N, C-alpha and C positions, 0 to 999 in steps of 0.2 A: 239277654245281657242287662245287667243293672245300670241305669242311667245314672250319670255322674251327679253328685250334689252341686247345685249352683245356689249361691244366695240371691235374696230378692234385689239389692243393689245392682249385682252382675247382671241379672235378667233384664232389668231396665237399661242398662248400658248396652247389653246385646241387641234388644229392640230399637234403640236409637242408632246404633251401627249398621242395622240392617236397612233402615230407612234413609239413613244420611252416611254416606261411606265416607269414612275419614281414615286416619291413620289406624292400621290395625291395633297398634300398641295401645291406643286409649281404650279398647274394647276388651282387654285382657281380663280374665276373672280373677278373683282372689285365689281360687282354688288352683288355677294353673300357674299363678305366680309362685305357688309354693312348690310345685314339681320340680324334679331334677331330671326328667327323662324327656325324651321327644314329645311333641304336643299330640294329644290323643286325636284319634281319627274321627271324633264325633263333631269335629268343626263342621258348621254348615256347609253343604256343596250346592253349587248353583243348579238350578233347574235343568233337566236335559235339552230344553229348548235354548238355553244359553251357550253359545259357543265359547270356548276358551282356547289358549294358545296350544293346548296338547289335544283337543278333540278334532276328530276327523269330519270334514265337511262332505256333504252329498256331491257327487262329482257326475256330469252327464256322461251318458255312455260314448266311448271312444271306439275307433276302428281297431282292427286286430294288429295292424302294423304298429300303430301307435302304442298299443299295449306290450308288444314284443320288445319295442324300444325302450319302454320304461322298465320292463322286467330285466333287460341286460343291464342297464344303468344302474338299477337296484342291486342286482347280483354283484356287479363290479364294485359297488361302494361297499357291500356288507363285507365281501371277501377282503377288500383291501383293510377294513377297519377291524376285522377278525384277526389279520396278520399284525395290526398295530394296536392291538388291545391295550398295551401300556399307555397310551396316549389318551390323557383326559380321564383316566380311571379315577375312582374315588378311593381314598385310603380307608374309609368305612371305620365306624365305631370310635372308641377313645376320644382323642381331642376334637375330632370333627364332630361327634355327637354332642359333646359338652358345648362346644362353640355355637353350634345349631340351637340347641336350648338356650343358651344364654342371649343370643341375638333376638329369638322370637319372643323371649319374655322380659326383654329390657323394658324399662319405662323412662329411660334417659335418652341422650343423643348416641345414636350407633357410632358416631365417629370416635367416641371415647373408648371404644372397643378395639381399637387398632392393635394394641399389644397382643390381645388374644387371637386376633385374625393372624398376625404376623407369626405367632407360635404354632397355630393349627396348620395354617397353609404353607409355612415355610417361606414367607415373603420377607424381603428386607423391609426396613422402616418405611421409606418412601412409598414403596408399592403396597404396603399394608394400609398406609393413611389414604391412598388413593382408593383402596378397595373398600375401606369404610365409607369413605364419601360416596362410591358408586352404590353402594347397599342403601344408603340413605335416600338416594335419588330413585332406585329402583323400587322401594317399599312405599313411596309418597303416595297416598290415596289408596292403598291396596288393602284388601281384607286378609284375614289371618290365613285361611287355606291358600289364598293366592301367593302369600308371601313364603309360606312353606315350600310350595312347588318351585317358585322362582329362585329360592335359597338352594335348592338341590341342583338346578341347572347352574347357578352362580359357582357352587362348590366343584362341580365337575370342571368346569373352565379354569378355575383358579387353582386347582391342584395341577392340572397339566401345565399351565402357565408357569407356576412355581417350579416345577421340575425343569422346564425348558431354562428359565433364569438360573437356576443352581448349575446346571451342565455348562451353560454359557460363562457363568463367572468362574467356574472352577478351571476350564480350559483355555478361556479367553478367545475360543472361536466357536462357531456355531456347531452345535452337535450334528454329526452324520448320521441320517437315517438309514436304517438297515431295511434291506428288502425293497419293495416296490414304492416308487415315487408317487407323491400325492397327486401331483398334476395329472399324471398318467391314469389315475382312478376316475377323473372326471373327463379329460380329453385325452385318450390314449395315443392317438396318432399325431398330435400336433407338439412341435418343439416350443413355439411360442404363441400360443393360440391368442386371437383377439378377444375383445370383450364380448363381441357378439357370439363368436363360436363358444365361449365358455358359458355364456348365458342360455344358448340353444341346448348343449349338452346338459346343463343344470336342471333345465325345466323338463327334462325327460323323467325326473323323478316327481313323485306326487309330494303334496305339501307337507304331509307328515314326516316323510323321509328328509326332506330338505331342512325342515326345523329340527329334527332329532340329530343329524349328522352335521350341520353346518360348522359348529365351533370345533368339532373333533377334526374336521378336514382342514380347517384353519391351521390348528395346532401342528398337524403332521405336515402341511404345505410349508410352515414357517421353518421345519427342519429341511425338508427336502427341496421345496421350489419356492424360496422367498421371493425370487423375481416375478412369479405369478400372482403373488398375493394383492398388490394394487389392483390388478385387472380382475382377478377372482372376486374380490370383494365388491367392485363396481358392478360385476355380472349378477351377483347372488344377493346382495343386501336388500332387505325388505324392511322399511321403517315400522311396519305393523307388527313384526314379530322379531326381528334380529336385535339382539342384546346390544345396546350401545356401549356397554363396558367391554364387550369383546373387541370392538372396533378401537376403542380408546387403548386398550392394551397392546393391540396390533401395532397402532401408530408409534406408541411409545417404544416398542422394542425395535421396530423398523428404523425409527429415526435416531435413537439415541446410540445405536451401536453401528460402528463404521461398515463392518462386513454385510450386515443385512441392508443397510442403507445403500451401500454400493451395489449389492445385488438386487434391491427392488428398483433403484434408480431415482434420482432426485425429482426429474420431471414427472416420474410416475406417481410418486409422493404428493406432489402439488396437485396434479390431475384428480387424485384420489380426494384430496382436501376440497377441492372444488366440487366434485360429484357430491360428497356428503353434505356440502353446503347447500345444495340444491334438494338433496333427498330427504335431509333430516329437518324436523321442525325446529323452529328457533329456540335455542336454549337447551336442547336436549342432549346434545353432543358437548363434552367438556374435555378440551385438549390441555394436556400439562403445559404450564409455562416453559418448562425446559424443552418440551418437544417443538414448541413454536420457535423457541429462541434459536435451537439447533438448525431448523430448517432455514430460518432467516439467515444465518451465517453461513450457508451452504449453497443457496440458490442464487442465480442471477437477481439482479436488484429489481428489474422489471416484473419477475414472478413474485418476489418477495412483496412488491407494492400491490400486486392482484391478490396475494394472500391476505395482506392487511386489511384491505377494503372487504374482502370476503368474511373476516372474521368479526369485523364491526357490524357488517349488514346482518349477521346470524345471531348477533348478541353474545358472542363467545367473549368472556372476560380476558382482557389483557392487562396485566398488572404493570406497575410503573417500570420495573426492571426489563421486561420484554418489550415495553413501549421504546425504552432506551436502545434495545437491540435493534428494532426497526429504524429509528432516527439514525443509528450510527450506520447502518446500511444505506439509506437513503441520502446521507450527508456525502456520501463518496461519489454519488452520481449527479451530474450536472442538471439533469432533468427532474430530479427529486429532491434538490436541496430545500426548495419552498416547503415541501411537506414535512422534511426532517425538522426545519425551524418551527412549523405549527406544532409538532408534536412536543418539541422542548419547550415551547411556550405554554402549551396546555398543562404540561407536567407541573409547571411552576405554581399552579394553583391548588396542587394536591398536598396534602398535609404530609409532612416527613421528606419532601422532595428538596433536594438541594442542587440548584444548576450549578454551583461552584464546587461540587464534589469531584472526585477524580475521574469517574467515569463520565459523568456529564460534561465536564471540561474537556475531555478528550473528544467527544462528539461535537462540541463547539469548535474545537481546532480542526477536526475533519470537514465540518460544515464551510469553515471560511478557506479551506486550502484548495489550492488549483493543482490540477494534474499536469505532467509536462505536455506542453503544446496545447494546453485548453485554454480557450478564451474565457474571461469572466462571464457569468451568465447576466442578462439584464433584467430590469424590472425588480420585482419583490425578491428575486433570488441573487440580485447584485452583491457582492460581498460587503460593501459599505452599509447597504440596507439591511442585510442579516445581522451585521455587527451592531447596528444601531437598534434593531429588534431585541437582540440577546441582551444589550446592556438595559434596556428599557425593562426587562423581565428579570433584573438583578444580578446580571453577570458581572463579576469583578474579575476580569481576566488577569491571569499571570503574565507579568512583562515578558517573560522568557518566551511564553507560547506566542505572544503577540508579536514579539521580534521575529520569531520563526515564520509567522504569517506575513509579516511585512517584507522579510526577505524573498518568501515564495512570490509575492507580487512583483517585487523589484527585479528579480532575475528573470522574469518573463515579460519584462518591459512595461508593467504597469504601475509606474512610479506614482501616478496621480491616485490610484486607488490605495496606495501605501500612505500618502499624504491624508487622504480622507479618514483612515484609521488613526493617523495621529491626531488629526482634529478632534475626532470623538473621543479619544483618551482626555484631551484637554476639557472637552465639554462637559464630561462625566467627572471631572476633578481627579483623574488618574494622572499622577506625574510620570512622563516619560524617563527612562534612565539612559545612561551612556550607550547601552546596546541598541537601543531604538535609533539615536541619532548615529551611530556608527553605520547602521544599516542603511539608512537614508542617504548618508554621504557617499557611502560606497556605491549605491546605485546611481546617484547624481553624477558621480565621476564616471562610471562606465557608460552612460548615455549622454555624456557631455552636456548635461542640464546644469549651465551656470546659476540659473536663477535658483534651483533647488540648493545648490552648493552654497550659496550665499545665505539662504534662509536657514540651513542647518548651522552654519558656523556661527550665524548671529544668535540662533537660539542656545547653542552651546556656550557661547561667550557670555550671554547674559545669564545663564543657569549655572555657569562655571562647572560644566560636567565634562571637562576635558579628561581624556584617557589616551592611553597607548595606540588604540585602534583608530580613534578619530584623528589624533596627530599624525599617524602613519598614513592616513588617508589624504589628509591636507597636504602633507609633504609630497605625495604622488601626484596630486591635482597640480601643484605648482611645477613639477617636473614634466608632466605630459603636456600641460599649455606651452611651455617653452619648446619642447621637442617637436611640437606639431608646427612650428614656425620655420618652413623651409628656407635654406640660404640660397642666394641667386649664384647661378654659374657653378654648382656644385651638384655631383650626383649623389653624395652622401653628406649627411649632416655632420659636420666635423666638430661642432662645439655646440653645447648646451649651457647657456648662461644662466641656467636657474640655480647653480650651485651657490652663490653667495646669498640669496634671499633664502634658499632653503636652509642653510647654514644658521642663518638668524633665526629662523623658526625652532630649529632643533635646539638651539641653545636655550630658548625659551622653556622648553619642557623637558628636556634629557640632560644626563650628565654628559660632559665632553670627553672624559677620559677614554671611555670604550672606543668611540670613533677616531680619536687622536692615535690610539695604539695601533689601528689598521691603516692610518694614512701615513704615507712616506714624508710628506711635506707638512710644515706647521699650519695649524688651522688659525691661530690668532689673527695673522694679518686680514684675514677675510672677515673677522668679527666687527672690524670697525668701519665696514662699509655703510654710507649713509643712505642707500637706497637706489633704486632705479632714477634715471632721469624721467622728467614728467612726460616726455613723448614716448617712452616705453612703458610706462605704468598702466596696469590693469585693475580691474576690481579685486582680482585675487591678490596680486602684489599690495595693494593698498591696505587689504584686510591683514594680510601678513604683516605689515609694518605696524599696523595698529594693535595688534595683541599685546597684552601687558606679559612682561616675563615673570615667571613664578619665582618664588624665593628659592635660594640654593637648597634648603631642606626639603622643598616639595618637589624637586626635580626627579624624573623618573629614570629608571634604567632601560636603555633601549633594548629591544628585542632585535632578533636577527632579520626581521623584515625590515625595522628601522635602518639597520646598519647596511643591509644590501641596497636599500633605496638611495642612502646617503653615498656609498661607494660608487654607485652608477653615475650619480650626479657629478661626483668629483673627477671621475675619469673623463666623462664628456665634457665638464665645464669648469676646470680650475684654470682660466685663462693666464693667470701669473705664473703658473707652474708648467704646463704643457705647451704653451705657445712659444714660438721662436724656433732658431736652429737646433738647439738641444732638447726640443720637446719629445723627439722619438725616443732618444736615451733616457730621459726622465719617466716616460711610459714604462719602458721596458724595467727601469730599476723600481718603479712601483710595483710591478707584477711580481718581480724576483722577492721584493720584500715581503709580500703577503705569502708567497710560496715557501718562503723560509720560514715564517711563523707557522705555517700550517705543518711542515716538515718536522719542526721542533714540537709539535703537538701542543701548541699553544692553545689553551681551552676556548678562546673567542673564536679564532680562526677555524678550529675543528668543529664548533658549534654551527658556524655558517655552511660548511661543506656538508654536515651530518643532515642539517635541516632542509638545504636547498640544492644538494648535488652539485652540478656543474656551474651553477649560476654565477658564482663569483669568478670562475675562470672564463665564462662567457663574456662577462662584463669587460675584463681585461683584454680577452682576445678582440673585441670588437674595438675597443681603443688602440690596440697596437696595430690592427689592419687599416686604420686611419692613415698611417703613414706608408708611402710605397716602399721605402727602404727597409720596412719591417715584415715583407710578405714571407721571405723565407725563415724569419725567426717565428713568425706565427705558425708555420708549418712545423718548425721544431718544438714549439710549445705544444702542440698536439701530440707529436710522435713521443715526448717526454711523458705525457699523461698517460698514453698506453703502456709505455715501458714501466713507469713506476707502479701502476695499478697491477700489471701483470706479475712483477717481481714481488710485490708484496702479497699478492694472491696466492702464488706459489709457495712462498716461505710460511705464511700463517693460515693459508686455507680460505682467507677472505681479505677484502682490500677496503681500507677506509679511504684510499685515494680513488676519486671518480675516474672512470672510462669516460672518454669523450662520447657526448650524447649525440643524437640526431640533430639538435639544435646547435650544438658546438660545430658539427660538420658544416651545418648550412650557412653559419656565420662565416666560417672559412671559404666556403664557396662563393657566398656573396661578397666577401673581401676581394676576391680576384675578379669578379665581376665588375665591381665598382671602379677597379684600377685597369679595366679594359683587356683582360687576359682570359678569354672564354675557354682557350685550350687547356690552360692550367686549371681552370675551374673544373673541367670535365675530368681532368686526372684526379682531383681532389675527390670527386664522386667515385671514381674507382678506388682509390686509396680507402675512403670510407667504409666500402664493402669489403675490400680484400683484408686490409690490416686492422680496421677497427670493428668488423663483423657487424656493422650497423646497416640497416635498410633505409635508403633514402625515403623521406616522406614528402608530402605535396609540396611543402614549401622549398625543400631542397631541389626538386624538379623544376620548380618555377624560376629558382635563382639561376639555374644552369640554363634555362630557355631564354631567360633575360639576358644572361651573359652573352650569348650568340645573338640576340636580336639587336642588343645596342651596338654591336659591331657590324650589323647587317648581314650576318652570315645566315642566310636562310637555310641551308642545307644541314647545318650544326642544330639549328633550331628544331626544325622538323625531325631530325633524327632523335633529339633529345625527347620530342614528344612521343615518338614511338616507344622508346625506352619506358616512358612514364606510363603509357598504357599497358605495355607488358607487364609492368610492376603491380597493375591493378587499379591505377588512378584515371580519372577522366578529367579532362581540361576544364578549368573553371574561369572565372571572370579574369584572374590575374594573368592566366596563361593566354587569353585573348587579347588583353591590354598589352602584354609584352611583344606578341607577334604584330599587333596593329601598330606599334610604335616605330616600325621599320620604315625605311624610306621607300617611296613608291617602287622603284625597280627591285629592291629586295623584297618587297611584299608581293611583286608579281611573281617573282621566283618562287616564293613561299606557297602562293596559290598553285602554281603548277606542280610543285612537289606534293603538295596535299592532295590535289587531284589523282595524282599517280599513287598515292599511298592509301587509297580508299580501300584497296582489297589487301593491304599489305601492312597490317600493324594498327592503322587508325580506323575506328568506328565510323561508318559514313555519316551518322548523326552529328558526330563531333566534327568532321570535316566540313558539313554544311553550317554549323554554328560558327566554326573560325573563318569561313570564307565570307559570311555575311557580317561578320563582326564590324562594328564602327571604329573610328578612331578613339582611342581612350582619353579620358580626362582624369588626372590625377596621378598618384604615384603608383608603382607596381609593388607587388607583394615582396619581390626580391629585395627591394630597397628597404622594407620594415620588417622583414621576417624575424630578424635577430632581435629588434626592438620589441616585437610583439612577444617573442619568447621571454625577453627579460620582464616586460610587463606583466605577463601572465603569471611568471614565478614568484615575483615579490610583490605583486598587488595585494594590499591588505585586504583580509576577508571581512 
């Protein structure tokens, strides 16, 4: 056979390539660069003494039993692959031949050939780009003859891999394999074989068989037994000959498709990555960023943290977007918040990264957020320290997000942390807005923190950032402060004298007309009040009186929260109107006036009911029940609510008129309790369930128990407790306070009844708790359950 012509420059280059292995591309001859067919077979072959990945190695003699096992395993594998000949087969000729020639003869970057790879192998763009990058790494420092052989193996894998992807994309589900399962070809008798069992069976094959069949079995197993793939790879992977592109493609398809990920198992995938970390030399395995990101979002935080450290230790590249995925996962875990902050701060030094972007800001919000029932971390992971760190690295927070974070701290009782965040805003010249002050004021009100109340109001007054929410909170603070002052020798607080000063504050911020429209009595006579006498003045009242009034053009329209707060104060504390012999009648007239407005579909009255349900009726019902002569009228009010709602519902299919709520009935029960009528209170509970169709809540039962306890009726109190437990409630501190408030003889009778009730309705643990209860200090829930309802409903957010 005639030797091919090679010019002298090419001969010199070939000699250099033989002594100094480099990229085979640099040793390509001029003659071969002009050819359009497969590279000639005359490329130098290695000496016989040099082992290649395809050459058999001399093996020591083995005993006959081992030979028989090997033969059986080999026959089983071959039979299986013959049955599955379509898996991993080459398309041959045409596009693949041209692609092979193009790859072997290119003098540029192989990654630029991804369009041709996509067309020849039938891969989508992303997979083709990954394939081009894999080829570039595969051919690094390879001779030409080595590259040709490796390309053949690469082609077989990619053709089968592409076929699986096309079938998967077309149906949306994993293709169902015909015939024998791949897992049984290796371990025929095991449903879920262990790594050691798979490895023992696999090692029955000789090395040539293992290398030749490995990728084809993986493709078959991908269809038939994806749940075995992580274990099979761990059992059979050999870094000396196993192609890394096969592992990379397997990880991609197992992780990025929900069906295969569910079959393989998240924990198994993490275990596989950890195995590859230890088995693969650093930098040899490349995981796609989308693969890493998907795993991070699906595995537990602790496993994601281990994976992050593993990837860094093996030198696997993690880009900015994927690192942000890790930071997002760590930010939601109290134990890993500090690591999330370190990732964010390190990313700020990378070109193009913006910590104020939407994605990064979301991670910052999660980093500072506290889960329900979670205490703030300490040290470097403390929320204020994390917030300071982020501000130092360029964070310019959205005040809406900051407000949400501060509210998150406040509702969990950490108002000091919220104030630290506020101070940091000022330190970095970020001006808080009215939402920030409203959040702080609401938290201070709920916690009874008068120092914080005054600090917020002083800042609001100085910066003139009043709005409806802040004004509503301040009105409610005045009301609560007065409500918590009990009156002597009275079981129920019959007056709240906060109305006058609340009206003064209201007039400084809101228009008077809407409130006057809802009130039966004129408001003008209360506006000329000079203020409380010095003996009754507080810091809150002093601040209220010192507030300057807005100009008429700057007055705001009150919302329904403002109006319900003022109506509650008016019903409880308009002394000039409701005091005296005619106070009872005036109270009923006020209720009837509002009810007539609602029945006439007045927009303001309708809005109050639509937004707050029975709240306004509850307020008036509480006022009516202050007078003993109005008890039966109160029952009539509740019955009328049921009747009107039922008639409207029957006529129109729905009702705008509210049915009495559990809180409405509880106020009614508590009203009879306060007037010393426990039997009638019990009948109200029966009517509540029978006529109202409402189940008593814990406050209702405690109100009934308190009614009997106040009259020293031990048997009625214990029976009410039995009914309460049958309804699924357990005695709480208010139940204990009610029973402990009875006289000594009555309490002894209750003790005897409780002892007898251990096996009949009351849990033994509850009986022990009640028997050992000390005498209470403070008011019972029955006295304040209706007020708690009102405060909860119209408390400004």
